[in-house]
VEXDREN-2710 file (C-alpha; in Angstrom, 1 decimal):
% VEXDREN-2710
k/r/px/py/pz
1/MET/-23.2/-45.3/-23.3
2/ILE/-22.6/-41.7/-22.2
3/ILE/-25.1/-39.2/-23.7
4/ALA/-24.0/-35.5/-23.5
5/MET/-26.6/-33.0/-22.6
6/PRO/-26.9/-30.2/-25.1
7/CYS/-25.6/-26.8/-23.9
8/VAL/-27.5/-23.5/-24.3
9/ALA/-25.6/-22.6/-27.5
10/ASP/-26.9/-25.8/-29.1
11/ILE/-30.6/-24.8/-28.6
12/VAL/-30.5/-21.0/-29.2
13/ARG/-29.5/-19.0/-32.2
14/ARG/-27.4/-16.4/-30.3
15/VAL/-26.4/-15.5/-26.7
16/ARG/-25.3/-11.9/-26.2
17/SER/-24.3/-10.1/-23.0
18/LYS/-23.8/-6.4/-22.5
19/ASN/-23.9/-3.7/-20.0
20/ALA/-27.4/-2.3/-18.8
21/GLY/-25.6/0.7/-17.2
22/PRO/-22.4/0.6/-15.1
23/PHE/-23.8/-1.5/-12.2
24/THR/-25.9/-4.2/-14.3
25/ALA/-25.4/-6.8/-16.9
26/THR/-27.9/-8.3/-19.2
27/ILE/-27.8/-11.5/-21.2
28/ASP/-30.0/-12.0/-24.2
29/LEU/-31.0/-15.4/-25.6
30/PHE/-32.2/-15.1/-29.0
31/CYS/-34.0/-18.4/-29.6
32/GLY/-35.1/-18.2/-33.2
33/SER/-38.0/-20.4/-32.9
34/VAL/-41.1/-20.9/-30.6
35/GLU/-39.8/-24.4/-29.8
36/ALA/-36.4/-23.2/-28.7
37/PHE/-38.0/-20.3/-26.7
38/ASN/-40.2/-22.7/-24.8
39/ARG/-37.2/-25.1/-24.0
40/ILE/-35.1/-22.2/-22.7
41/ARG/-37.8/-20.5/-20.7
42/GLY/-38.6/-23.8/-19.1
43/CYS/-35.0/-24.7/-18.3
44/LEU/-33.3/-21.6/-17.4
45/HIS/-34.5/-19.9/-14.0
46/GLU/-33.2/-17.0/-11.9
47/SER/-31.5/-19.4/-9.6
48/THR/-29.6/-21.0/-12.5
49/ILE/-28.2/-17.7/-13.5
50/ALA/-27.4/-16.8/-9.9
51/GLU/-25.4/-20.1/-9.6
52/ILE/-23.5/-19.5/-12.9
53/TYR/-22.5/-15.8/-12.2
54/ALA/-22.2/-16.2/-8.3
55/VAL/-24.9/-13.5/-7.6
56/ASP/-27.8/-13.4/-5.2
57/PRO/-30.9/-15.1/-6.8
58/GLU/-33.0/-12.4/-5.4
59/GLU/-31.1/-9.9/-7.6
60/VAL/-31.6/-11.7/-10.9
61/ARG/-34.5/-10.5/-13.2
62/LYS/-35.9/-12.7/-15.8
63/PHE/-37.8/-11.3/-18.8
64/GLU/-39.6/-13.4/-21.5
65/LEU/-40.4/-11.8/-24.8
66/PRO/-42.5/-14.4/-26.7
67/ASP/-43.2/-12.2/-29.6
68/LEU/-39.5/-12.1/-30.3
69/ASN/-38.6/-15.6/-28.9
70/VAL/-36.1/-13.9/-26.6
71/VAL/-35.3/-14.6/-22.9
72/LYS/-33.4/-12.0/-21.1
73/PHE/-31.8/-12.0/-17.7
74/SER/-30.3/-8.9/-15.9
75/PHE/-28.3/-9.0/-12.7
76/PRO/-25.7/-6.9/-10.9
77/ARG/-22.2/-6.8/-12.7
78/PRO/-19.5/-8.5/-10.6
79/THR/-17.4/-5.2/-10.8
80/ILE/-18.5/-1.7/-11.6
81/GLN/-18.0/-0.9/-15.2
82/GLY/-14.6/0.9/-15.6
83/ALA/-13.3/0.1/-12.1
84/ALA/-9.7/-0.9/-11.9
85/ALA/-10.6/-4.4/-11.1
86/ASP/-13.0/-4.6/-14.2
87/ARG/-11.8/-7.1/-16.8
88/ASP/-14.7/-7.0/-19.1
89/MET/-15.5/-3.3/-19.7
90/HIS/-18.6/-4.1/-21.8
91/ALA/-19.8/-7.3/-20.1
92/ALA/-19.4/-9.1/-23.4
93/GLN/-17.7/-12.1/-22.1
94/LEU/-20.4/-13.1/-19.7
95/ALA/-22.3/-14.7/-22.6
96/ASN/-19.6/-17.4/-22.9
97/LEU/-20.4/-19.0/-19.5
98/LEU/-24.1/-19.3/-20.2
99/SER/-23.4/-20.4/-23.9
100/GLU/-21.6/-23.4/-22.5
101/TYR/-24.1/-24.3/-19.8
102/PRO/-25.6/-27.8/-20.2
103/ILE/-29.5/-28.0/-20.5
104/ASP/-31.5/-30.8/-19.2
105/THR/-34.1/-30.9/-22.0
106/GLY/-36.5/-33.1/-20.1
107/TYR/-37.6/-30.1/-17.9
END
């Protein structure tokens, strides 16, 4: 029997990505509960985000906001905002990749 691992979107209430200036993107994981917050903070690390978005792990910053049950990651945008090659001016589509990422809940 094959058991599918839950993805990030199955655990958190909302995943949002946006610009944090023209050179940086940020992804917010609104967990909605302490349990979800603890699962996400234990499963997602800077190295995971670096792998998903093909950035240097040293350039990924993780912020944990336990009072809000939010985990946030910031990292360099793949393309400078507004450049000719920029296909996501507001970095809004970056959330989709993380939403679908499978989570090993046995962390």
